[in-house]
PDB file of the backbone (N, CA, C, O) and the ligand in Angstrom, with CONECT records:
HET     ZN  A 101       1
ATOM      1  N   MET A   1      77.578 141.887  58.419  1.00  0.00           N
ATOM      2  CA  MET A   1      78.282 141.318  59.592  1.00  0.00           C
ATOM      3  C   MET A   1      78.994 140.017  59.198  1.00  0.00           C
ATOM      4  O   MET A   1      78.383 139.117  58.622  1.00  0.00           O
ATOM      5  N   THR A   2      80.263 139.931  59.507  1.00  0.00           N
ATOM      6  CA  THR A   2      81.009 138.718  59.182  1.00  0.00           C
ATOM      7  C   THR A   2      80.751 137.649  60.250  1.00  0.00           C
ATOM      8  O   THR A   2      80.204 137.920  61.319  1.00  0.00           O
ATOM      9  N   THR A   3      81.153 136.470  59.925  1.00  0.00           N
ATOM     10  CA  THR A   3      80.957 135.376  60.872  1.00  0.00           C
ATOM     11  C   THR A   3      81.727 135.645  62.165  1.00  0.00           C
ATOM     12  O   THR A   3      81.247 135.365  63.264  1.00  0.00           O
ATOM     13  N   THR A   4      82.948 136.201  62.005  1.00  0.00           N
ATOM     14  CA  THR A   4      83.773 136.490  63.182  1.00  0.00           C
ATOM     15  C   THR A   4      83.080 137.507  64.085  1.00  0.00           C
ATOM     16  O   THR A   4      83.061 137.374  65.309  1.00  0.00           O
ATOM     17  N   ASP A   5      82.509 138.531  63.440  1.00  0.00           N
ATOM     18  CA  ASP A   5      81.786 139.548  64.208  1.00  0.00           C
ATOM     19  C   ASP A   5      80.666 138.909  65.008  1.00  0.00           C
ATOM     20  O   ASP A   5      80.454 139.215  66.181  1.00  0.00           O
ATOM     21  N   ARG A   6      79.953 138.010  64.337  1.00  0.00           N
ATOM     22  CA  ARG A   6      78.818 137.362  64.980  1.00  0.00           C
ATOM     23  C   ARG A   6      79.290 136.511  66.177  1.00  0.00           C
ATOM     24  O   ARG A   6      78.641 136.455  67.221  1.00  0.00           O
ATOM     25  N   MET A   7      80.430 135.860  65.983  1.00  0.00           N
ATOM     26  CA  MET A   7      80.965 135.028  67.060  1.00  0.00           C
ATOM     27  C   MET A   7      81.389 135.882  68.248  1.00  0.00           C
ATOM     28  O   MET A   7      81.170 135.521  69.404  1.00  0.00           O
ATOM     29  N   LEU A   8      82.005 137.032  67.935  1.00  0.00           N
ATOM     30  CA  LEU A   8      82.435 137.935  69.010  1.00  0.00           C
ATOM     31  C   LEU A   8      81.219 138.474  69.750  1.00  0.00           C
ATOM     32  O   LEU A   8      81.222 138.592  70.976  1.00  0.00           O
ATOM     33  N   ASP A   9      80.184 138.799  68.989  1.00  0.00           N
ATOM     34  CA  ASP A   9      78.930 139.283  69.557  1.00  0.00           C
ATOM     35  C   ASP A   9      78.373 138.257  70.524  1.00  0.00           C
ATOM     36  O   ASP A   9      77.930 138.581  71.626  1.00  0.00           O
ATOM     37  N   CYS A  10      78.409 137.027  70.084  1.00  0.00           N
ATOM     38  CA  CYS A  10      77.890 135.913  70.856  1.00  0.00           C
ATOM     39  C   CYS A  10      78.681 135.790  72.160  1.00  0.00           C
ATOM     40  O   CYS A  10      78.116 135.564  73.230  1.00  0.00           O
ATOM     41  N   LYS A  11      79.995 135.944  72.044  1.00  0.00           N
ATOM     42  CA  LYS A  11      80.850 135.812  73.216  1.00  0.00           C
ATOM     43  C   LYS A  11      80.589 136.947  74.202  1.00  0.00           C
ATOM     44  O   LYS A  11      80.568 136.745  75.416  1.00  0.00           O
ATOM     45  N   ALA A  12      80.388 138.151  73.650  1.00  0.00           N
ATOM     46  CA  ALA A  12      80.116 139.310  74.493  1.00  0.00           C
ATOM     47  C   ALA A  12      78.828 139.093  75.273  1.00  0.00           C
ATOM     48  O   ALA A  12      78.750 139.404  76.462  1.00  0.00           O
ATOM     49  N   ALA A  13      77.827 138.561  74.600  1.00  0.00           N
ATOM     50  CA  ALA A  13      76.541 138.290  75.241  1.00  0.00           C
ATOM     51  C   ALA A  13      76.716 137.241  76.336  1.00  0.00           C
ATOM     52  O   ALA A  13      76.098 137.312  77.398  1.00  0.00           O
ATOM     53  N   PHE A  14      77.562 136.281  76.049  1.00  0.00           N
ATOM     54  CA  PHE A  14      77.819 135.214  77.016  1.00  0.00           C
ATOM     55  C   PHE A  14      78.507 135.771  78.259  1.00  0.00           C
ATOM     56  O   PHE A  14      78.113 135.482  79.389  1.00  0.00           O
ATOM     57  N   ASP A  15      79.558 136.588  78.023  1.00  0.00           N
ATOM     58  CA  ASP A  15      80.282 137.201  79.138  1.00  0.00           C
ATOM     59  C   ASP A  15      79.348 138.051  79.981  1.00  0.00           C
ATOM     60  O   ASP A  15      79.425 138.056  81.210  1.00  0.00           O
ATOM     61  N   GLU A  16      78.461 138.772  79.298  1.00  0.00           N
ATOM     62  CA  GLU A  16      77.524 139.641  79.986  1.00  0.00           C
ATOM     63  C   GLU A  16      76.594 138.813  80.871  1.00  0.00           C
ATOM     64  O   GLU A  16      76.302 139.170  82.012  1.00  0.00           O
ATOM     65  N   ALA A  17      76.148 137.718  80.314  1.00  0.00           N
ATOM     66  CA  ALA A  17      75.254 136.832  81.057  1.00  0.00           C
ATOM     67  C   ALA A  17      75.956 136.328  82.323  1.00  0.00           C
ATOM     68  O   ALA A  17      75.343 136.226  83.385  1.00  0.00           O
ATOM     69  N   GLN A  18      77.239 136.018  82.193  1.00  0.00           N
ATOM     70  CA  GLN A  18      78.014 135.560  83.350  1.00  0.00           C
ATOM     71  C   GLN A  18      78.086 136.657  84.407  1.00  0.00           C
ATOM     72  O   GLN A  18      77.919 136.409  85.601  1.00  0.00           O
ATOM     73  N   ASP A  19      78.343 137.897  83.926  1.00  0.00           N
ATOM     74  CA  ASP A  19      78.446 139.031  84.852  1.00  0.00           C
ATOM     75  C   ASP A  19      77.125 139.295  85.553  1.00  0.00           C
ATOM     76  O   ASP A  19      77.093 139.756  86.694  1.00  0.00           O
ATOM     77  N   ASP A  20      76.038 138.996  84.858  1.00  0.00           N
ATOM     78  CA  ASP A  20      74.725 139.234  85.436  1.00  0.00           C
ATOM     79  C   ASP A  20      74.405 138.246  86.554  1.00  0.00           C
ATOM     80  O   ASP A  20      73.343 138.319  87.172  1.00  0.00           O
ATOM     81  N   GLY A  21      75.317 137.339  86.804  1.00  0.00           N
ATOM     82  CA  GLY A  21      75.096 136.374  87.863  1.00  0.00           C
ATOM     83  C   GLY A  21      74.227 135.235  87.418  1.00  0.00           C
ATOM     84  O   GLY A  21      73.538 134.614  88.227  1.00  0.00           O
ATOM     85  N   ASN A  22      74.255 134.951  86.108  1.00  0.00           N
ATOM     86  CA  ASN A  22      73.446 133.846  85.602  1.00  0.00           C
ATOM     87  C   ASN A  22      74.016 132.489  85.972  1.00  0.00           C
ATOM     88  O   ASN A  22      73.434 131.451  85.654  1.00  0.00           O
ATOM     89  N   ASP A  23      75.167 132.504  86.653  1.00  0.00           N
ATOM     90  CA  ASP A  23      75.726 131.225  87.080  1.00  0.00           C
ATOM     91  C   ASP A  23      75.138 130.824  88.433  1.00  0.00           C
ATOM     92  O   ASP A  23      75.496 129.790  88.997  1.00  0.00           O
ATOM     93  N   LEU A  24      74.235 131.654  88.940  1.00  0.00           N
ATOM     94  CA  LEU A  24      73.575 131.313  90.200  1.00  0.00           C
ATOM     95  C   LEU A  24      72.637 130.132  89.977  1.00  0.00           C
ATOM     96  O   LEU A  24      71.948 130.043  88.961  1.00  0.00           O
ATOM     97  N   GLN A  25      72.631 129.247  90.935  1.00  0.00           N
ATOM     98  CA  GLN A  25      71.764 128.076  90.855  1.00  0.00           C
ATOM     99  C   GLN A  25      70.922 127.998  92.112  1.00  0.00           C
ATOM    100  O   GLN A  25      71.365 128.388  93.192  1.00  0.00           O
ATOM    101  N   PRO A  26      69.705 127.492  91.968  1.00  0.00           N
ATOM    102  CA  PRO A  26      68.889 127.333  93.164  1.00  0.00           C
ATOM    103  C   PRO A  26      69.379 126.139  93.977  1.00  0.00           C
ATOM    104  O   PRO A  26      69.651 125.075  93.423  1.00  0.00           O
ATOM    105  N   CYS A  27      69.488 126.316  95.272  1.00  0.00           N
ATOM    106  CA  CYS A  27      69.873 125.210  96.140  1.00  0.00           C
ATOM    107  C   CYS A  27      68.681 124.265  96.271  1.00  0.00           C
ATOM    108  O   CYS A  27      67.583 124.711  96.601  1.00  0.00           O
ATOM    109  N   PRO A  28      68.873 122.975  96.021  1.00  0.00           N
ATOM    110  CA  PRO A  28      67.762 122.018  96.118  1.00  0.00           C
ATOM    111  C   PRO A  28      67.205 121.912  97.537  1.00  0.00           C
ATOM    112  O   PRO A  28      66.082 121.449  97.735  1.00  0.00           O
ATOM    113  N   ARG A  29      67.999 122.343  98.526  1.00  0.00           N
ATOM    114  CA  ARG A  29      67.572 122.239  99.926  1.00  0.00           C
ATOM    115  C   ARG A  29      66.718 123.418 100.343  1.00  0.00           C
ATOM    116  O   ARG A  29      65.559 123.266 100.730  1.00  0.00           O
ATOM    117  N   CYS A  30      67.333 124.637 100.254  1.00  0.00           N
ATOM    118  CA  CYS A  30      66.657 125.816 100.788  1.00  0.00           C
ATOM    119  C   CYS A  30      66.055 126.681  99.688  1.00  0.00           C
ATOM    120  O   CYS A  30      65.326 127.629  99.977  1.00  0.00           O
ATOM    121  N   GLY A  31      66.356 126.361  98.418  1.00  0.00           N
ATOM    122  CA  GLY A  31      65.772 127.108  97.319  1.00  0.00           C
ATOM    123  C   GLY A  31      66.423 128.447  97.065  1.00  0.00           C
ATOM    124  O   GLY A  31      65.969 129.202  96.205  1.00  0.00           O
ATOM    125  N   LEU A  32      67.490 128.760  97.804  1.00  0.00           N
ATOM    126  CA  LEU A  32      68.194 130.018  97.660  1.00  0.00           C
ATOM    127  C   LEU A  32      69.039 130.011  96.392  1.00  0.00           C
ATOM    128  O   LEU A  32      69.693 129.016  96.080  1.00  0.00           O
ATOM    129  N   TYR A  33      69.020 131.133  95.659  1.00  0.00           N
ATOM    130  CA  TYR A  33      69.866 131.236  94.477  1.00  0.00           C
ATOM    131  C   TYR A  33      71.249 131.690  94.911  1.00  0.00           C
ATOM    132  O   TYR A  33      71.415 132.783  95.452  1.00  0.00           O
ATOM    133  N   THR A  34      72.232 130.845  94.670  1.00  0.00           N
ATOM    134  CA  THR A  34      73.576 131.146  95.107  1.00  0.00           C
ATOM    135  C   THR A  34      74.578 130.500  94.162  1.00  0.00           C
ATOM    136  O   THR A  34      74.244 129.566  93.433  1.00  0.00           O
ATOM    137  N   ASP A  35      75.815 131.007  94.179  1.00  0.00           N
ATOM    138  CA  ASP A  35      76.833 130.403  93.314  1.00  0.00           C
ATOM    139  C   ASP A  35      77.616 129.331  94.074  1.00  0.00           C
ATOM    140  O   ASP A  35      78.623 128.825  93.579  1.00  0.00           O
ATOM    141  N   SER A  36      77.152 128.990  95.273  1.00  0.00           N
ATOM    142  CA  SER A  36      77.886 128.001  96.067  1.00  0.00           C
ATOM    143  C   SER A  36      77.249 126.613  95.990  1.00  0.00           C
ATOM    144  O   SER A  36      77.624 125.707  96.734  1.00  0.00           O
ATOM    145  N   VAL A  37      76.284 126.455  95.083  1.00  0.00           N
ATOM    146  CA  VAL A  37      75.644 125.144  94.945  1.00  0.00           C
ATOM    147  C   VAL A  37      76.542 124.228  94.123  1.00  0.00           C
ATOM    148  O   VAL A  37      76.675 124.398  92.912  1.00  0.00           O
ATOM    149  N   ILE A  38      77.145 123.272  94.781  1.00  0.00           N
ATOM    150  CA  ILE A  38      77.929 122.267  94.075  1.00  0.00           C
ATOM    151  C   ILE A  38      77.731 120.916  94.746  1.00  0.00           C
ATOM    152  O   ILE A  38      77.120 120.824  95.811  1.00  0.00           O
ATOM    153  N   ARG A  39      78.249 119.879  94.118  1.00  0.00           N
ATOM    154  CA  ARG A  39      78.158 118.540  94.667  1.00  0.00           C
ATOM    155  C   ARG A  39      79.303 118.347  95.646  1.00  0.00           C
ATOM    156  O   ARG A  39      80.461 118.587  95.306  1.00  0.00           O
ATOM    157  N   ARG A  40      78.990 117.923  96.839  1.00  0.00           N
ATOM    158  CA  ARG A  40      80.035 117.751  97.854  1.00  0.00           C
ATOM    159  C   ARG A  40      79.948 116.359  98.480  1.00  0.00           C
ATOM    160  O   ARG A  40      78.885 115.741  98.540  1.00  0.00           O
ATOM    161  N   HIS A  41      81.072 115.908  98.927  1.00  0.00           N
ATOM    162  CA  HIS A  41      81.101 114.639  99.638  1.00  0.00           C
ATOM    163  C   HIS A  41      80.734 114.915 101.082  1.00  0.00           C
ATOM    164  O   HIS A  41      81.352 115.761 101.729  1.00  0.00           O
ATOM    165  N   ARG A  42      79.749 114.220 101.589  1.00  0.00           N
ATOM    166  CA  ARG A  42      79.323 114.501 102.952  1.00  0.00           C
ATOM    167  C   ARG A  42      79.804 113.419 103.906  1.00  0.00           C
ATOM    168  O   ARG A  42      80.298 112.362 103.514  1.00  0.00           O
ATOM    169  N   HIS A  43      79.636 113.740 105.159  1.00  0.00           N
ATOM    170  CA  HIS A  43      80.188 112.955 106.247  1.00  0.00           C
ATOM    171  C   HIS A  43      79.319 111.743 106.562  1.00  0.00           C
ATOM    172  O   HIS A  43      78.852 111.583 107.689  1.00  0.00           O
ATOM    173  N   THR A  44      79.110 110.910 105.583  1.00  0.00           N
ATOM    174  CA  THR A  44      78.316 109.702 105.799  1.00  0.00           C
ATOM    175  C   THR A  44      79.111 108.507 105.296  1.00  0.00           C
ATOM    176  O   THR A  44      80.139 108.664 104.637  1.00  0.00           O
ATOM    177  N   ALA A  45      78.636 107.336 105.607  1.00  0.00           N
ATOM    178  CA  ALA A  45      79.373 106.126 105.223  1.00  0.00           C
ATOM    179  C   ALA A  45      78.435 105.115 104.591  1.00  0.00           C
ATOM    180  O   ALA A  45      78.444 103.935 104.941  1.00  0.00           O
ATOM    181  N   TYR A  46      77.619 105.597 103.648  1.00  0.00           N
ATOM    182  CA  TYR A  46      76.735 104.684 102.939  1.00  0.00           C
ATOM    183  C   TYR A  46      77.569 103.750 102.066  1.00  0.00           C
ATOM    184  O   TYR A  46      78.582 104.147 101.491  1.00  0.00           O
ATOM    185  N   VAL A  47      77.128 102.529 101.986  1.00  0.00           N
ATOM    186  CA  VAL A  47      77.838 101.549 101.158  1.00  0.00           C
ATOM    187  C   VAL A  47      77.804 101.997  99.698  1.00  0.00           C
ATOM    188  O   VAL A  47      78.792 101.894  98.970  1.00  0.00           O
ATOM    189  N   GLU A  48      76.631 102.498  99.293  1.00  0.00           N
ATOM    190  CA  GLU A  48      76.503 103.016  97.935  1.00  0.00           C
ATOM    191  C   GLU A  48      77.094 104.416  97.918  1.00  0.00           C
ATOM    192  O   GLU A  48      76.516 105.342  98.486  1.00  0.00           O
ATOM    193  N   ASP A  49      78.234 104.575  97.274  1.00  0.00           N
ATOM    194  CA  ASP A  49      78.980 105.829  97.380  1.00  0.00           C
ATOM    195  C   ASP A  49      78.185 107.041  96.908  1.00  0.00           C
ATOM    196  O   ASP A  49      78.361 108.142  97.430  1.00  0.00           O
ATOM    197  N   GLU A  50      77.328 106.846  95.940  1.00  0.00           N
ATOM    198  CA  GLU A  50      76.529 107.956  95.410  1.00  0.00           C
ATOM    199  C   GLU A  50      75.706 108.615  96.520  1.00  0.00           C
ATOM    200  O   GLU A  50      75.413 109.809  96.455  1.00  0.00           O
ATOM    201  N   MET A  51      75.335 107.833  97.538  1.00  0.00           N
ATOM    202  CA  MET A  51      74.544 108.338  98.660  1.00  0.00           C
ATOM    203  C   MET A  51      75.352 109.272  99.554  1.00  0.00           C
ATOM    204  O   MET A  51      74.786 110.038 100.334  1.00  0.00           O
ATOM    205  N   ASN A  52      76.670 109.204  99.438  1.00  0.00           N
ATOM    206  CA  ASN A  52      77.529 110.034 100.282  1.00  0.00           C
ATOM    207  C   ASN A  52      77.761 111.419  99.698  1.00  0.00           C
ATOM    208  O   ASN A  52      78.514 112.221 100.250  1.00  0.00           O
ATOM    209  N   TYR A  53      77.105 111.689  98.575  1.00  0.00           N
ATOM    210  CA  TYR A  53      77.236 112.997  97.957  1.00  0.00           C
ATOM    211  C   TYR A  53      75.960 113.781  98.114  1.00  0.00           C
ATOM    212  O   TYR A  53      74.863 113.221  98.111  1.00  0.00           O
ATOM    213  N   VAL A  54      76.111 115.071  98.250  1.00  0.00           N
ATOM    214  CA  VAL A  54      74.948 115.924  98.392  1.00  0.00           C
ATOM    215  C   VAL A  54      75.189 117.187  97.561  1.00  0.00           C
ATOM    216  O   VAL A  54      76.294 117.729  97.540  1.00  0.00           O
ATOM    217  N   THR A  55      74.142 117.643  96.880  1.00  0.00           N
ATOM    218  CA  THR A  55      74.244 118.873  96.105  1.00  0.00           C
ATOM    219  C   THR A  55      73.440 119.940  96.817  1.00  0.00           C
ATOM    220  O   THR A  55      72.214 119.857  96.901  1.00  0.00           O
ATOM    221  N   CYS A  56      74.141 120.949  97.332  1.00  0.00           N
ATOM    222  CA  CYS A  56      73.457 122.037  98.025  1.00  0.00           C
ATOM    223  C   CYS A  56      74.403 123.217  98.182  1.00  0.00           C
ATOM    224  O   CYS A  56      75.552 123.157  97.745  1.00  0.00           O
ATOM    225  N   CYS A  57      73.927 124.288  98.803  1.00  0.00           N
ATOM    226  CA  CYS A  57      74.749 125.475  99.009  1.00  0.00           C
ATOM    227  C   CYS A  57      75.580 125.298 100.279  1.00  0.00           C
ATOM    228  O   CYS A  57      75.390 124.339 101.027  1.00  0.00           O
ATOM    229  N   TRP A  58      76.502 126.234 100.514  1.00  0.00           N
ATOM    230  CA  TRP A  58      77.382 126.140 101.673  1.00  0.00           C
ATOM    231  C   TRP A  58      76.605 126.090 102.980  1.00  0.00           C
ATOM    232  O   TRP A  58      76.920 125.310 103.879  1.00  0.00           O
ATOM    233  N   GLU A  59      75.576 126.942 103.071  1.00  0.00           N
ATOM    234  CA  GLU A  59      74.814 127.026 104.310  1.00  0.00           C
ATOM    235  C   GLU A  59      74.194 125.676 104.647  1.00  0.00           C
ATOM    236  O   GLU A  59      74.288 125.201 105.779  1.00  0.00           O
ATOM    237  N   CYS A  60      73.562 125.069 103.654  1.00  0.00           N
ATOM    238  CA  CYS A  60      72.916 123.778 103.882  1.00  0.00           C
ATOM    239  C   CYS A  60      73.951 122.702 104.175  1.00  0.00           C
ATOM    240  O   CYS A  60      73.721 121.805 104.986  1.00  0.00           O
ATOM    241  N   PHE A  61      75.103 122.805 103.499  1.00  0.00           N
ATOM    242  CA  PHE A  61      76.132 121.807 103.717  1.00  0.00           C
ATOM    243  C   PHE A  61      76.666 121.895 105.145  1.00  0.00           C
ATOM    244  O   PHE A  61      76.960 120.878 105.772  1.00  0.00           O
ATOM    245  N   ASP A  62      76.789 123.130 105.653  1.00  0.00           N
ATOM    246  CA  ASP A  62      77.214 123.351 107.039  1.00  0.00           C
ATOM    247  C   ASP A  62      76.259 122.664 108.005  1.00  0.00           C
ATOM    248  O   ASP A  62      76.677 121.955 108.921  1.00  0.00           O
ATOM    249  N   ILE A  63      74.967 122.889 107.780  1.00  0.00           N
ATOM    250  CA  ILE A  63      73.941 122.294 108.634  1.00  0.00           C
ATOM    251  C   ILE A  63      74.026 120.777 108.543  1.00  0.00           C
ATOM    252  O   ILE A  63      73.957 120.068 109.547  1.00  0.00           O
ATOM    253  N   GLU A  64      74.177 120.300 107.311  1.00  0.00           N
ATOM    254  CA  GLU A  64      74.276 118.867 107.052  1.00  0.00           C
ATOM    255  C   GLU A  64      75.466 118.268 107.793  1.00  0.00           C
ATOM    256  O   GLU A  64      75.341 117.219 108.425  1.00  0.00           O
ATOM    257  N   GLU A  65      76.620 118.930 107.719  1.00  0.00           N
ATOM    258  CA  GLU A  65      77.824 118.432 108.372  1.00  0.00           C
ATOM    259  C   GLU A  65      77.657 118.395 109.896  1.00  0.00           C
ATOM    260  O   GLU A  65      78.040 117.429 110.555  1.00  0.00           O
ATOM    261  N   ASP A  66      77.080 119.466 110.431  1.00  0.00           N
ATOM    262  CA  ASP A  66      76.832 119.512 111.876  1.00  0.00           C
ATOM    263  C   ASP A  66      75.949 118.351 112.297  1.00  0.00           C
ATOM    264  O   ASP A  66      76.189 117.692 113.309  1.00  0.00           O
ATOM    265  N   TYR A  67      74.917 118.117 111.488  1.00  0.00           N
ATOM    266  CA  TYR A  67      73.976 117.050 111.782  1.00  0.00           C
ATOM    267  C   TYR A  67      74.700 115.704 111.833  1.00  0.00           C
ATOM    268  O   TYR A  67      74.514 114.924 112.767  1.00  0.00           O
ATOM    269  N   TRP A  68      75.527 115.442 110.819  1.00  0.00           N
ATOM    270  CA  TRP A  68      76.198 114.147 110.753  1.00  0.00           C
ATOM    271  C   TRP A  68      77.290 114.011 111.805  1.00  0.00           C
ATOM    272  O   TRP A  68      77.520 112.924 112.335  1.00  0.00           O
ATOM    273  N   ASP A  69      77.970 115.134 112.108  1.00  0.00           N
ATOM    274  CA  ASP A  69      78.962 115.103 113.185  1.00  0.00           C
ATOM    275  C   ASP A  69      78.302 114.642 114.474  1.00  0.00           C
ATOM    276  O   ASP A  69      78.845 113.835 115.229  1.00  0.00           O
ATOM    277  N   GLU A  70      77.096 115.190 114.700  1.00  0.00           N
ATOM    278  CA  GLU A  70      76.344 114.836 115.897  1.00  0.00           C
ATOM    279  C   GLU A  70      75.963 113.354 115.872  1.00  0.00           C
ATOM    280  O   GLU A  70      76.086 112.646 116.871  1.00  0.00           O
ATOM    281  N   GLN A  71      75.496 112.908 114.702  1.00  0.00           N
ATOM    282  CA  GLN A  71      75.119 111.504 114.561  1.00  0.00           C
ATOM    283  C   GLN A  71      76.307 110.589 114.868  1.00  0.00           C
ATOM    284  O   GLN A  71      76.163 109.575 115.551  1.00  0.00           O
ATOM    285  N   TRP A  72      77.487 110.965 114.353  1.00  0.00           N
ATOM    286  CA  TRP A  72      78.676 110.150 114.573  1.00  0.00           C
ATOM    287  C   TRP A  72      79.089 110.179 116.042  1.00  0.00           C
ATOM    288  O   TRP A  72      79.500 109.161 116.600  1.00  0.00           O
ATOM    289  N   ASN A  73      78.976 111.362 116.668  1.00  0.00           N
ATOM    290  CA  ASN A  73      79.307 111.472 118.087  1.00  0.00           C
ATOM    291  C   ASN A  73      78.413 110.564 118.918  1.00  0.00           C
ATOM    292  O   ASN A  73      78.870 109.854 119.814  1.00  0.00           O
ATOM    293  N   ASP A  74      77.109 110.608 118.590  1.00  0.00           N
ATOM    294  CA  ASP A  74      76.152 109.734 119.276  1.00  0.00           C
ATOM    295  C   ASP A  74      76.528 108.284 119.068  1.00  0.00           C
ATOM    296  O   ASP A  74      76.493 107.473 119.994  1.00  0.00           O
ATOM    297  N   TYR A  75      76.886 107.976 117.843  1.00  0.00           N
ATOM    298  CA  TYR A  75      77.210 106.605 117.471  1.00  0.00           C
ATOM    299  C   TYR A  75      78.419 106.105 118.241  1.00  0.00           C
ATOM    300  O   TYR A  75      78.389 105.022 118.825  1.00  0.00           O
ATOM    301  N   TYR A  76      79.483 106.899 118.241  1.00  0.00           N
ATOM    302  CA  TYR A  76      80.697 106.494 118.944  1.00  0.00           C
ATOM    303  C   TYR A  76      80.496 106.563 120.454  1.00  0.00           C
ATOM    304  O   TYR A  76      81.024 105.742 121.205  1.00  0.00           O
ATOM    305  N   GLY A  77      79.706 107.582 120.893  1.00  0.00           N
ATOM    306  CA  GLY A  77      79.407 107.707 122.317  1.00  0.00           C
ATOM    307  C   GLY A  77      78.661 106.481 122.808  1.00  0.00           C
ATOM    308  O   GLY A  77      78.879 106.029 123.932  1.00  0.00           O
ATOM    309  N   GLY A  78      77.784 105.940 121.976  1.00  0.00           N
ATOM    310  CA  GLY A  78      77.011 104.767 122.319  1.00  0.00           C
ATOM    311  C   GLY A  78      77.860 103.522 122.414  1.00  0.00           C
ATOM    312  O   GLY A  78      77.497 102.575 123.113  1.00  0.00           O
ATOM    313  N   LEU A  79      78.988 103.507 121.721  1.00  0.00           N
ATOM    314  CA  LEU A  79      79.867 102.345 121.749  1.00  0.00           C
ATOM    315  C   LEU A  79      80.718 102.280 122.993  1.00  0.00           C
ATOM    316  O   LEU A  79      81.178 101.213 123.400  1.00  0.00           O
ATOM    317  N   MET A  80      80.927 103.470 123.606  1.00  0.00           N
ATOM    318  CA  MET A  80      81.814 103.512 124.777  1.00  0.00           C
ATOM    319  C   MET A  80      81.073 103.320 126.099  1.00  0.00           C
ATOM    320  O   MET A  80      81.693 103.333 127.162  1.00  0.00           O
TER     321      MET A  80
HETATM  322 ZN    ZN A 101      70.826 125.723 100.652  1.00  0.00          ZN2+
END
């Protein structure tokens, strides 16, 4: 086996792994394995910007956004 063959073999194995859905990650919130787990900017206004980011799946992010929308509504509602 030549080096090139070995490299191609390696690539094929890699592609296969991708097809197998190995890019799925567990959501830190709900523990669900999904490919939608990424870092997102959430609807908060922490002074420390890192706090305004959350890593989770779409479902959890939806819940999170709804929660913060409500918090903001309460906040602004309280001002009026
Ligand atoms: Zn989740």
